[in-house]
Each structure stands twice: as C-alpha cells, then as structure tokens.
N, C-alpha and C positions, 0 to 999 in steps of 0.2 A: 113824600115822594117815593115811588117804587125804586127798589134797589136795582142797580145796573151792573152787569158783569164787565170786568175789565177786558178789553180787546187787545190781544198781542199785536204789536206793529208788524207789518209785512217784512219778510227777510230782505236784507239789502242785496243788490245784485253783486255777483262775484267780481265783476269788472270794477265796481266802485270800491269794494273792500280791498282789492289788490292795489288799486291806485293810492289808497290811504296809507299803505305800508311805507311808501317812499315819498309821502307828501310833506314830511317834516312836522306832522301833527304832534300835539303834546302827548305826554304819557297817559293822561286821562282819556284821550280818544283812542290811543293805540290799544289799550287794554280791552275795551269792548270789541274792537275790530278783530283782534286775535281770537278772542273768545267766540265770536260769531263764525269766523272762518273754520275754527276747530269743530264747532257744532255742526256746521254744514257738511263737512267732509267725513264725519264719523259714519262708517258703513255705507258711504255713497261713492262708489267708484267713478261715476260720471262727473260728480263735482270735483273729485280729486284731480282727474285728468284735465278738467277745465282750468283749475288753479295752476296746474303744472304748465299749461300753455300760456298762462298769464305771468309766468315766472315769479310766482309768489314765494316759492321755497327759498331762493337765495336771499330775498328780502327779510324773511323771517329768521333765517340762520344768522344774518348780520346782526340782528338784535341780541343774539346770544353772547356775542363778543363785544358789544358796545359797552364802554365804561359808564355811559350815561343811563343805561337801561336799569330801571328799578326792579327789585325782586319780583313783584307781581307780573310785570311784563315778561321777564325771563321765564317765569313759571309757565305762563300761557304759550310763549314762543316754543319752549321745549316740548310741551304737550302737543302743540300743533305739528311739530316735526315728527313726533312719534306716530301721530294719526296719519300723516302722509305716508309713512313707511309701513303701515299696517295693512297687509293683504294685497298690496298692489305693487307689482315689480317695478313699474315705471316710477312709482313714488319712492321706492328704495333707491333707485338710481339717482333720482333728482336730489334726494337728501345726501347721498354719498358724494355726488358731484359738487355740492355746495360746502363740502368739508365740515359737515355737522359733527362727525364723530370726535375729532380733536377738541372742538368747542364744547361739546357736551361732557367729554371726559374731564376737562378743566373744571367744569361746574360741579363735579363730584366732591370737590374740596371747598365749595362755597359756604360761607358762614350761615346762610339761611337754609334751614332744614327742608323747607318746601321746595326750594330750588334744587337741592340735592335729590330729593325724591322724584321730582319731575324729570330731571336729567337721567337718573338711573332707569326709570321706567321706559323712557324713549330709547335709550341705548339697548335695553333688553329687547325691545321690539325689533330694532335694527339687526341685532345679532341673531335673531330667529330666521333671518333671510340668508339664503345661500350666497347672495351677492355681497354680504358684509365682509370687510377685511378680516383676515385671520392673524392671530397673534402667533409669533414664533416663540414657543415656550423653551427653546434651547437657549434663548437670550436671557441672561440673568435679570436684566431690568424688567422684562415682561413677567418673569416668574415672581419677582419681588412685588410688582404692581398687583398681580393676581392675588398673592397672599395678603396684601394690604386690604384688598376688597373683601376677602373671605373672613378676615379678622374684624371687620366692621360690625358694629352693633345695629346698623341700619339694615332692616330686612330687605329693602329694595336693592341695596348694594350687594348683599350676599347672593341674592337671586341673579343679579347681573353677572357676578363672578362665575356662577355655575353655568349661565347661558354662554359666556365666553368660552369656557372649557368645552362644553358640548359642541360648540360651533367650530372651534379651532384645533382641538386635540385629535390628530389623525396619525401621526408618525409613531412607530413603536418607541423611538428614542424619546419623543416628547412625553408619551405615556409613562415611561419608566422614570423620567426626570421629575415629572409632577408627583408621582407616587413617592419617590425618594424625598421630595421636599415636604411631604406631609399633607399634600392637597387632598388625598383620598380620605384621610382621617377627618379633615375639616368638613368635607362633604358629608361624611357619615354622621357627624354631629348635627348637621342641618336636617337629617331625616326625622328628628323629633320636633321640628318647628312647625310653622304653618303649612297649609296644603300647598301653597305656591312654592315655599322653600323645599318641601319634599319632592315636588314634581321636577323642579329645576335641578335638584341634587341628583335625583335618579337618572335624569338625562345625562348629566355630567359624568357620573360613575360609569354608565354604559359606554360612554366615549373613551374613558381612560382604560377600561379593562378589555375592550373589544379586540379580539384576535391576539391578545398578549398574555400568554400563559404565566409569565413571571409576575405581572401585576395582578392577575386573577388569583394566583396562589397567595400573594400577600394580602389581598382583600379578604379572602375567606378566613385568614388567620388573625385578623384584627380583633383584639379583645377576646381571644379564644372562641371566635365564631359568632360573636354577638352581632357584628355588622351583617353577616349573612342571615342570621335569624331575624334581624330587623326587616330585611327584604322579604323573607318568607311571610312575615306578619303583614307587610304592606300589600301582599296579594289579596288580603281579605279586607282592605281598607274600604270605608264607605263611599269614597269618591271613585267613580269608574276610571277617570284618567290616571289616578295614582295606581290603581290595580294594573292598568295597562302598562304603565312605565315600570312598575316593579317586575312584571313579566318580561319586558324587554331587557331589563338589567340582569335578571336571572339567566335568560337565554344567552346573553353576551358572556356571562361567566361560564355557563355550561359548555359553550362552544370553544372557549379559550382554555378551560380546565375541566375536561369531561370526567376525569377521575373522581371529582367531587360529587358527581351526579350518577353514581352507579345504580342507585335505587330508582326503579321505574315510577315509584309513587309520586315523586316531585314532578317528573315530566308529564305524568297523567293529569296531575292537578293543574299544570300550566295549560294543557290542552283544553280541559273542561272550563277553566276561567276564561280563556280566549274565545271559546265557543259562546259562552254567555255574553261576553262583551260585544260580540257582533250585533246583538240586539239593542245596544245602547244608542242613544241619539247622538247626532253630530260627529265630530272628528274621531272620537273614541271608537264608535262602531265602524267608521270608515277604515280606520287603521288596523283594527284587531285582526282581520283575516290575513293581512300582509305579515303581521307578526307571527301568526299561526303557521303560515307557509314557511317562514324563516326557521321556525322551530322544527318542523317535521321534514324539511327538505333534505334530500340525499340519504335518508335513514329508513331502511326497510322496517326496522324494529319499531320506529315511531309511526310509520304508516299502519302497521298492524295494530298498534295501540290505539291510534286514532279511530280505526274502524271498530275496534272492540268497545269504544265508548260512544258509538253511534254518531261519529262526526259526519259521515256521508249523509245519513238520514237528516240530521239537523241542518246541514248546509242546503240540501235539496228542499227542505221545508221552508227555509228562508226564501229560496227562489220561487217556490210555488205561491207563497203568501204575498210576496212583495216585489217581484222582479219588475213590475210596471211602475212602482213608486220608489224603489230604492235608489239612492244616489249612485251615480255612475262609478264613483270611486269604490263604494262598497260592493257593487256588483262585480267589478273587475277583480277585487280581492277574493270574493267567494269563488269565482270561476277559476282563479289561479290556484286556490287550495284544492279544488276538485281536480284540476289538471295535474297537480302534484301527486294527489292520491292515486291517480291513474297512470303514473309514470313508470312504476317499477313492478308491482305485484299483479299477477294474473287474477288472483282472488279479489283484489281491489277493483280491477276493471270489470270483472263479472258483477260485483255488487253495484257499481255505478250504472251498468247497463240494466240491471234488474230494477234499479230505482228510476229508470227511464230518463237518465240525464241527457242523452242525445236529443230526445224530444223536447226536454225542458229548455234547451239552449238554442233551438233553431231560430226563434224570434230574436234572440240576442245577437245573432250573426248580422242582423239588420239594425242594430242599435245606433243611435245618433253619435255616441261616443266611440272614437276609434280604438281607445284602449280596451273597451268592453268587447268590441268585435275581435280584437287580437286575442284576448283571454278566452273567448268562446272557441276560437280556432284551436288554441292550445289544448282545450279539453277534448275536442274531437281527435286531434292528433294523437294524444296519449291513450285515449280509450280505444282508438282503432288499432293500437298495437296488439290487441288481443287476437291471436292467430285463430282461436276457436271461432270467435264471432265474425272475424274477417272471412274465414272460409264459408261461413253460413250466409254471407252476403248481407249482413246486418247494416253495413255502412254504404251500400250501393244504391240506396233508395233515392228517389228524386228529391224528396223533402230535405235530405242532407246535402246531396251533391250540387243541386242547383244554386242554393245560397252561396256555397263555397266558390263555384264558378263565377258568380256575380262579383264576389269580392276580389277576383283576380283583376278587375278593372277599377278597383277602389283608388281614390285619389291619394291615399296614404300608403307609402311604400312598406311601412311596418305591417299594415293589414294585408297587403299583397303577399309578403313573405310568410306571414302566419298562415294565410289560406293555402299557400303552396305547400307548407309543411304538412297541413292536414290532408291535402289532396295526395301528397306523396304516399302517405300511409293507406288512404282509402283506395288508391290506384292498385295496390298490391292485393287485388281480390283474387284469391287462388281458385275461385269457382269459374273464373274467366267470364263472369257476367258483368262486363264493364260497359254495357250498352248505354247506360244513362250518361256516363262521363263522355263517351264517344259521340252521343247524339245531342249533347247539350250545348255544343259549340265550344266546349272546353279545350279540345285539341287545338283548334285554331288559335285560341288565346294563348295557350301554353307555348305554341310554336312562335308566336309573336314575342312573348316574354323571353324566350330563349335567345332572342336577338337584342335584348335590353342592354343599355350601357351600364346599368347597375349590376355589379358583379354578383351580389347575393341573389337578386331576382333571377339573373341568368342561371346561376348554379342550381337554384331550387326548381326552376322550370325544367331544366335538363333532367334532374333527379325524378321529377314527376313523370316526365315522358319515358324515362328508363323503366320506372315501375309499371307504368301503363302498358308498355310494350311487352312486359314479362308474361309469358304463356298465352299471348294473344294469338288468335288464328291469323293465317296468312293474309286474308283479305283486309282485315282491320289494320294489320301491320303496314301493308302497302298504303292504306288510306292515311295513316299518320306520316309515313315517309314522304308521301306526295305533298302534304301540307308543310312539312319541315324543310324539305329539299336537300339534295345531296350536298350542294355547295354550303348550306348552313351547317350541316353536320361536320363537314370537312373543316370549316373554320373553327367550330367548337372543339374539335379534337386538338387543334393547335392554339386554343385560347390562352391568354396570358396567365389565367388562374389555374394552377395545377389541379385543383379539385374539379373544376369544370371539365378539364381534359379527361380526368379519370371517369367521371360520370358519362361524358360523351362517348368514351370508349365502351363503357358498359352498355349504353343505349345501342350502340352499333352491334355489340355482341348479342343483345336480346333480339335485335332485328334479324340477324342471320341464324339465330337458333331455330331448329326445326326444319322441316322439309319444304321444298318449293320456293327457295329464295329467288326473288326477282333479280336477275343479273343486270337489268337495266338500271337498278338503283346502285348496285355495287360498282359497276363500270359504266359511268355515264358522262358524256360530254367532256371527255378528257380529264374529268375530275374523279379520280379513283379514291374511294374511301380506304382501300387497302394500302395505297401509296401513303396516305396521311398517317395511317397506323404504323406503317413501316418506318417513316421518318421519326416518329415519337420513340419507337422501341430502340432505334439505333442511337438516339441521343441520350442526354443525361436526364432521366426521368425517375420519378418516385417508384418504390415497389408496387404501390397500389395501381399506378398507371400501367406498369409492366404486366401486372396480373390481369387487368381487364383487357389489355391489348392481346395477351396470349389466349385468353378465353375467346376473344373475337376470332383469332386465327384458328383456334381449335374448332369452333363452330363452322367456320368457312371450310375447313379441311374435311368436315364430315359430309359435305355435299358432293357435287359432281367432279369429274376429272379436271375440268377447266378451272374450277375453284381451287382444287388441290395444287394445280400447276401455279396458280397465282400466289398461293401461300409459299410454295417452294421458292418462287422468285423473290418473295419478301424476305425469307430467312436466309436464302443463299442467292444474293442478287447477281453474282457473276457465274457464268456457265462454268461447270467444273470439268476441266480437262486434266486428266491424270498426269499429263506431262508437265503441268504447271503446279507449283506449290499451292496447296489448298488455302482459300481465304478463311479468315476467322469469322465465326458466326456468333451473334449475340446470344443464341440459344445455349452455347456452352457456358457463358457467364450466368445465365438464368438458372441453369441446372446446378451450378455451384453455389447459388444463393442460400443464405440462411433462412429466407422466407419460405415456409412450407408451401403456401398457396402458389407462390411463383414457380417453384419446382413442379408442383402438381399440375398447374395450368399448362406449363410447357410440355409435360409428359403427355397430357391429353391431346395436345396438338400433334405430337409425334405419333401417337396411337392412331389417330384418324388419318394421318398421312400414309401410314404403312399397312393399311388393310391388305391382306394377301391377294394379289392378282398379278397378272403378267407385267403390267406397266410399273408396278411398285418396285420391282427390282432395280430399276434405274434410280428411283428416289433413295432407296437404301444405299446404293453405291455413292450417291451424292452426299448423303448424311455421313457415311463412313469417311469420305474424303474431307469433310469439314470438321472432323474430330468429334462429332456428336456421339457416334456409337461408342467410341473409346471412353468418353465421359460417362456414358450410361453404364458401362461395365464397372466403373468405380462406385456405382450407386446401388449395387445389388443388396447391400445391407443398410440402406437409408434408414435413419432413426424414425422416420414417419412411415407407419404401416401402409397408408394409402400410396405414398410415393414408391415404396418398396414393391408393391404389387404391380403398379403401372410400369415401373422399370422392367420387370420381368415380362410383362405383356409386350412391350415394345421389342425387347430382345428376341422373344419367341417369334414374333411376326417377322422380324428381320431375317431370322433363320429360315422361316417358311418361304419367304420371298426368294432367298438364295437357292433353296432346293428346287 
C-alpha cells in the first residue's frame, strides 16, 4: 500500500474551547484545551480579543490557584496567561483584572521547576507593560522579596527580578534604597550571564541610575570601574538589542554623572553605534533613533559632534532609501533626530537644507501615522528658524505651505498644534512674500482655530496670525483682520490664558504698525480694541503682556491725531484739571519696572505722543500733571543704554513743545 501523510485535525472553535474550561472536564482534557488556546492566540490579536470576549482569562487564572490542578495544567495555564498579556493592552487588563499577578507570584515557590519557570516567564511579560502594578521599594518586604528573586539560581526568576526593577523603580529615594541594599551589584553580576539576563539587567540598571547622581557615582566606582567597563564592552556585543541597551544605560549614567564623561570619544562612539543600530530589523532599529535623540538633546556640543560624523547624511540616506517601507515608529524617530539637529545651530540648519531635507519630508506630512506627521512638522519648524533661508523665501513655496495648511484640519489635535508651530516660523517671512499662505485658505482656517476651545490650538493660531501680520502690507493686514473680526481679537485680548492674551496684544500691535491704519477696525461697533488693551494694562498682568500692550499703544501713537488722543485717553483716562489732584498713571509704574523692554516700550509710546507740534503742548502738560515727566527725570542715567537715549529724546521733545 502507498504511504499516506497524516492529516492534522481542524482547529477547535474558540467558543467550544472556552466552554470546556468551565465544564468540569478531567485534567486529561483540560491540558489539550489549554495548549490549543495558547497556540491559537500566540501572535494573533484577533483571536486574543475573541477569547477575552468569551471571558476565558478568569477561567484560566482560576486553574492557577486550584489545589486540584496538576502541574502540567498549571504550566499550560500560566503560559496561556503570559500569551494573553503579550503585546495586547486589552489582554494585560484582563489578566490583571483576574488577579493573576498574586497567583503567579505564589507559584514562584512551587516545588515543580517547570511551574516556576512558566510562572516567572508570564510575570516577566506582564511587567513589561505600563499597566502592570508597581512595587514600592521603600517597603522593606518588597525589597526583601526582590533580593530573594535576585539571589535565585533560576535564570527566569532573576530575569523577572530585573524586569520588576526596570518597571517599578522611578523615585530617587527608591533608587538610592535599592543601591544601598546591594541590588546594583547583583544586577552587575548578571551582565556575565545569558543574553536575556544581560538585557534585563541593563534595563534595570538604567532605571536605578536615571537622573540620580548619587547612584551613578556609586555605580562607576563598583570594583574600581569594572562595572562601567563591562557596559563599554557590551556596546560591542554581537546582539543588537544588547548593544542598544548598553547605550541606553551609558547615556543614563552620562546624564546623571556627566563628570565621568569628559572625553568626547565615548559620546562619539555612542552616536556611531546608534546610527548603525537604526539599520537593524525590528524593535532595535525602531528604538535606536529615539535613544540617539535623547543622547544629543539640548547639547550644542553633541550636535556639532553628530554632524562631524555625518549623522545628518546617514539619516537622510535612510529616508531616501526606505521612507516608503520603513516602519512608522522608525520614521518618527529619524525625523525627531533631524528636528533635534536643526533646533540650535545655524550650521546644522544650513546642512539639513543643503541635504534637501524639506523636500524629503513633504510626502511624510501626508503619512498615515499621526506621529510621523507630527515629527515631520517638527523638522520644518526647527529648520525654518534659519533667518538666512527664511529671508530668502525658501520656506514660502507652495509645496511646503499647502501640506501644512491641510494639516490644520487634521483630526488629531497633536498634528494640528505641530503644524501650527511650523506655520508660526514659516509665517515670519521677512521678504514679505507671504502670498502662498494668504492665498491658500490658511488665513481663514487660522482665524477659525483662534476661536477653538482647545487652549493650545488657540494660542498657536494667534501666534501664527501674529507672525503672518508682521511686516505685511496694509491691504493684506486688512484682509486678515476682516476674517478675524474685531470682536474675536477683543475676546482674545481678554482670554483666560495669559499667553493667549500676550500674543493677541502682539497681533494687535503688528496690525497697527506702519502707516494707513484702518480706523474702522480700531474703533468699530462700540467694540474698541484700545479699550480692551487699556483694561488689561490697568489690571494685574504679566510683564510680557504689558510690553506687548505698550508696543501696541506706541504704534497707535505714531499715527494721526485722533489715534494719539485715543492713546492719551487710555493712559490718562480722566481729564486733567490742574485744580484737581492729578490721577495716577500705570505708565509711572511701567517706567519704574526692572523689565528693560517694558521701560523701553513705554518710552517709545511717549516719544510718539510728544512729536513737536502745536497740539502736543497740551499732551506734555497732561503728562507732567500725571507725574510722568517727573519720573522720566529720574531715569536720565538708566542702566540700559537704549532706555537712557529714549528718556533724553522724550525730555528734549517736551522742552521743544513748551518753547
């Protein structure tokens, strides 16, 4: 007879398997049921969610604590619990809600080694989730329990201990307590173990030393620096994940104890290794750019060093070769590193522009992943800080502006705010060639967002409009104001958020800057912008708001007589009759301020009010009566040279008006 191949039986339906868990079947039938459930859910999110709806998890967890469950059943039940918790947040919640952690913890002391291994592996998976409970290591019982795990000869248990530390140790007091208890030395001893032990130990060491100079100092002194040298050696490990975790650990030490990293050679090595790791497959390559960003962040020195080892070229190379196929997480990370490189140094921004980064990321502004769109906006925001290229109009092209305008209508608020940040910088186009942004419908959307209930969206929309209004011609200013409306600006000037108030005042100041201000916008429908500004300046407001309010008044006072009179009414609201004691003016308080810009903006307002002509003698008399001229005489030797010169200008003009 010809040989026949064995045919595997079809998989049992999940509904049937879930029903068997509570049917009172014998141990012999429970074992294959658990094994089949576990095999069906491994790597299958859909099946996991189906079994969660069938409430299989509580039934499986119940088997862990049953005195009648034989070891093979417990092993499979524990493994199934770990599978449910792996990679699916809903699965972790279900496992935690079923009180699996205390049951699995009890099993760590089970006489059967296979049960112990299965329970330890499942607990380790659970503690990799942010949803897992955290141990308070200031409690002696928790510290004792952790040390008992670290002292175990079972590799799975020591890995679990390291995972618990990495997950739970956050407070400086906990870090110091664990270090003093000898936990760091125990973890260092595991660096010579298996690859899994090394990786979990590196994670745990990073958690203990993070932002803690005292613990970092103790770490580098362990065995006369041997622990630190072990980390340096692990940067060259054959396993990519170990190399990545060694870099993370070293960066944590460097940031907590920078004195130990005086030599640029170590930092350069870290940069080069992380750049190499970006090419690795899977999670290592996805996480490497985020680690690199954390290393070079906020350091101009490291920015320069990264550029010197061709970091920008390599990152752009990754985008050119694989931006269509790279995972979203890796794309986001690469973009954030490029954004970081463009955040501080003009030479960095120039190099990124030379590498055509803006053109490279235009398509990524339309990426399906919101985080990638946000990161692409950050790149444009930081590169467009380049005054040289901004003046040249490099960022005013339709290919860049239009995708940003489209993102203003994105369903994600984080994308909207990132796009607004980019537009804020692009809008400061000193060549005044802002036609693309004006004609793209962007103004209408910005004005709508300025009325948003979301304070951050509102703030950044007002900032963008403020920058767009800067140095714009009168026709386009009126166009923006017609869209925004006087009533909206008046409301924004009195917004609950002080920063919104400040930028709204600056927006108003940019509008009235220059000749030909349309009085229909300044005094309209009994809603006077100048009245709103006056109310803010007379109240309790921040120096920044006062500065912007005074620049608004200074710009108003530079125009016609009616506007000068309106400014006088604002700063001196009561008619000055010499027979009546003079009212106090907030200008005197501003002139006495320690804030240089507040004194300077107030002085500019006074300069514009007292231009010598026949009518200004009345204004000078009013200012004298309010005590402002007397205050100015005390400022002739102001420590700020700008203020000193402006004080003399005001006093000279006052003398000219009297003559």
